[in-house]
N, C-alpha and C positions, 0 to 999 in steps of 0.2 A: 692236378693243381699242386705246385710246389708248396711246401709246408711252412711258409713264413708269412706272418701278418704284422703290421706295425700301427701303433696308435699314438696320436699327439693331442694334447688338450690345451685349453687356454689358461689364462691367468687366474689364480685363486685369490679369494679375498685376503687382504693383508699382505700380499706378495707384490713385489715391484713389477709394474707393468713394463713389458718389453716392447720396444719399437714404438711406432706412432700410436697416439692415443686412440682408443676404440671410438668409432663414430656412434653417436646416439641412434638407437634403433637398429643397429647393424645385426644381421643374422650371423651365426657362427657355424662353421663346418667342422666336422671331425671325420677322419677317414681311417679305415682299417685296411692296410695293405696285406692281402692274402698271398701275395707271391712277389718276391724280389728276384730279378735276374742278376745274380752275382756270380757269374761263372757257373761251372758245372759241379758244384759241391755235392758229393754223394748224399750227404744228409738232407740237403734241400731237395734234390731230385727225387729221393725216396720218400719225401714227406715226413721225415722223422722228427722235424722240429717245427714249431709254430711260434711266430712272434706277432703279437697283436698290439697295435698302436693307434693313437688318435691324432688327427691333424685338425687344428682349429684355426680359423681365420675369418675375419669379418667379410660378409657379402658386400661387394661393391667397392672395397677399398682400392684406391688408385695409387697410394704410395707404397713403396716397398714390395715389388712384384713377388719376391720370394715368400712374402707373408700373406698374400692373398691366396684364396683357394685355387683360383686359376693359375696363379704363379706356382703354387705347390705342385699342381698337376703338371705344369711345364717342367719344373725342376725334376719331378719324378720321371718324365720322359727323358730328360737329359741324363739322368742318373741310371737309366735302364731299368726303372721299375715297370713291371708289367701292369698297365692300366686295366687290362681285361680282367685282372685278378685283384683289383683294388676296390675296396668298398669305402665310399665317402659318406660319413654320417653327418648330416646337416640339420640345422635348426630352421632353415628356410628354403624355399624353392629357388632354384637357380637353373634356368633353362640352358644357359651357356655351358655351365658345368656338366650338365647331362649329356651335352654333345661330345665332351672330351672324355668322360669316364662312364663306363657301362653301368656300374652299380652305385647308384646314389640313393641313400636311405634317409628319409626325414625322421628324426628321433621324436618329433613333436614335443621336445623339451624347450623350455624358455631360452631365449637368446642371451639372457643376462648371465653375468658371471657370479651369481650368488651361490651360496653353499647348496641350496636346493637344486639349482639348474645344473651345476657340475655333477652332483650326485645322480641326477636323472640321466645324464649322458653316460656316466660310468656304468650305471645299471644296464643301459642298452648294450654297451660294449661287452660287459661281462656275459650277459645272456647270449650275445652273438658268438662269443668265444666258446661257451659251453655247447651251443648248438653245432659248432663247426667240427667238433671231435678232435681238434688239434691238441698238441701236447704242451705248448708253452703260451702263456699270456704275457706279453711284454708291452708296457705302456710308456710312451715317451711324449715329450712336449713338441710343439711346432717350432721351437727354437733349438731343437736337437739335430745333430748329424748322427746317424746310426751307422757304425761300421759293421755291417752285417757279417762280414767274414769273421771278425773277432767275437761277435755275439754268438755265432754258431759254435765257435771254438769253446767259448765259456759254457754255454748250455750243454754242450756235448759231454762235459765232465760231471754232469748231474743227472740222475735218473728222474724222468718226468713223473714216474709213479710215486715217488717219495715227496715229502713235504719240503718244498724249496721256495723260499721267498728271498730274492737277492736284489740288492740295489744300494743306494748311498743315502744316509740321513743328511738333512740340511741343518739339524740341530746338534749341539754337543752334549745333549742330555735327553732322556726320554721326555716326551710331551706329556703334560699333565691335563687331564680332562675329568669331567664329571659325568658319570653314567646315570641316566634316569631309570630307576628301577620301577617306580610307580608314580602316581600323581604327586605324592608328597614325600617320596623317598629317593635320595640321591646317593651315589656311591663314587668316591674318587678312584680314578684309575690312572696308570701311567704306562707308557709303552713306546717303543721305537717304531718309526715308520720311514720308509724309503720315499724321498721326495719325488714327485712326478716330474719335476723339473730336470732331474738327471736320468730318469727312466728307472723302471723296475721290472722284474720278471717273476712270474708265479707258475709253478708246475701244475699240470692238469690234476695230479693227485691231490694237491692242496686246494686248488680252485674248486674241486668237487666238494670238499669238506666245508668250504665257505658257503655253499648253496643255501642253507637255512637262513643265513643273514644277508645274502647278496642276490639271490635269484628272484625273478618274477616280481620285482618291485620292492623286495625286502631291503635292498641296499639303501634306498632312500630313507626308509624308516630307521634303519640302523644309524645312518648319518645324523638323523634328527635326534636320536637317543643320546648321542655325545656332542651334537652341535658343532661338528668339525667338517672340513671339506673332504673331497673324495679320496685323495691319497692317504690322508690321516685315517679315514674310515677303513681303508684297506688294511693299514697297520693295526688298527684296533681289533678287527675281526681275526687277523692272523695271530698277533702276539697276545692280546689280552683275552680273547675268547677261546681260541684254539690252542694257545700255549706254544706256538711255533716261533722260533727266534729268527729275526732278520739276519741274513748272511750279508755282511758288508763287503762291498767291492769298490775299490778306488778307481776302477776302470770306467765308472759312470761319472759324468760331469754336468753340473747345472750352472746357470748364470749367477748363482749365489756364491760362487767361489771365484778366486782370481785365476782366470784361464791363461793368463800370461805365464803362469808358473808351470804349465804343461810343456816339457821340453819338446822341441821339434823332433828330436831323435826318438821320442816315445809316442808320437801321435799315432803311428800305425798299430800300436798295441791297445789303444783305448776302444771301449765299446760305444760310448756316446760322448759327444762334445756339444758345447752350447755357445751362446753369445748373448749380449745384452749390455747392461750397465752395471758397474761395480764401483761403489764409493764415488758415484757421480762421474765416472770415466767410462769410455768405451771399453767393453770387456769381451775379448775374443781371443782365439788362438793367435799367438804372435809368430808369424812366418812370412817369408818373402812371397812365396806362392806364385801361381800362374796368372793371377788377376790382381789389379790394384784394390786398395781398400774401398775406393769409390765404386768400383765395379762389383766388388764382392765383400760387402761390409761384415757379413757373418763369417767369412773365410771358408765357408763350407765348400764352395766350388774349388777353391785352391786345395783344400784338404782332400777332396775327392780325386783331383788330378794327381796329387801326391801318392794316393793309395792305388788309384787305377789309371795310370798314365796312358793306357791304350784307349781310353774313352774318346770317341770321335771328336767331341767338342773341346778336348783339352789341347792346349798348344804343344807342339812337338819341340823336342830338344830344350826343354826347360831345365834350368839348374836351380835346385831348391836350397 
């Protein structure tokens, strides 16, 4: 099995909801892609790198095919993701999904987007990564495009055995939190965290050190200790508890930044891209592309054809 896995998750409390509103009672899926077919990169073929991600989408949503789990599976097919090596983590049963993807795992977590539900999902993802024996854990959202070629290049410059935590903060200052020491004792803490909306990566060496606070259900209790969502809890464990500093990379992008400012000439260098709303306006990569905005509102298909023009479904002889 090639050594890449990818994880996308849903909206966190207090963050802007992307795309159509979530339907009441909808179940949410998360997927870990354990193998991406991105050419014959020697590092992938040799299993030297592992990317772990989560794909979240509501069960039964009919709007926005790219955001439904079935839609994500179809986009995965279109983008040459190997579904036989894709693990979909879901909060509800979906027989149709099981027909399309071989490995569907029910997390038994709540379908809500509460702090507790998100932490439950992250705990399952973390444990699955540790069990896999792979070398990198990379978590991205379902509104991200992952340029695997550049991700591999980035991770290749770091040893997976050392303490590596790389991503992009969404804040311009460390987050302030209160750490519960005991029933009546609280302690203020501050730390940087990489937003899950842009994606982040953790080396296996560091992930193993996180185990006392993250494995076997400990992640949820750690999140409750500081009362913050999953990506913040990751930052707390790494920066505040273990004393490892976040490595900032401007190659990761979330919907919280103005994506129009990413030059078309620089798109091929980015690790992740995103889309959504920014200051009440549509926020996506600004490019002419192979598809219209109506056909491709996220611009991800157009980006993919720019990066991989030989993809069978990409129009030929396109001028970007």
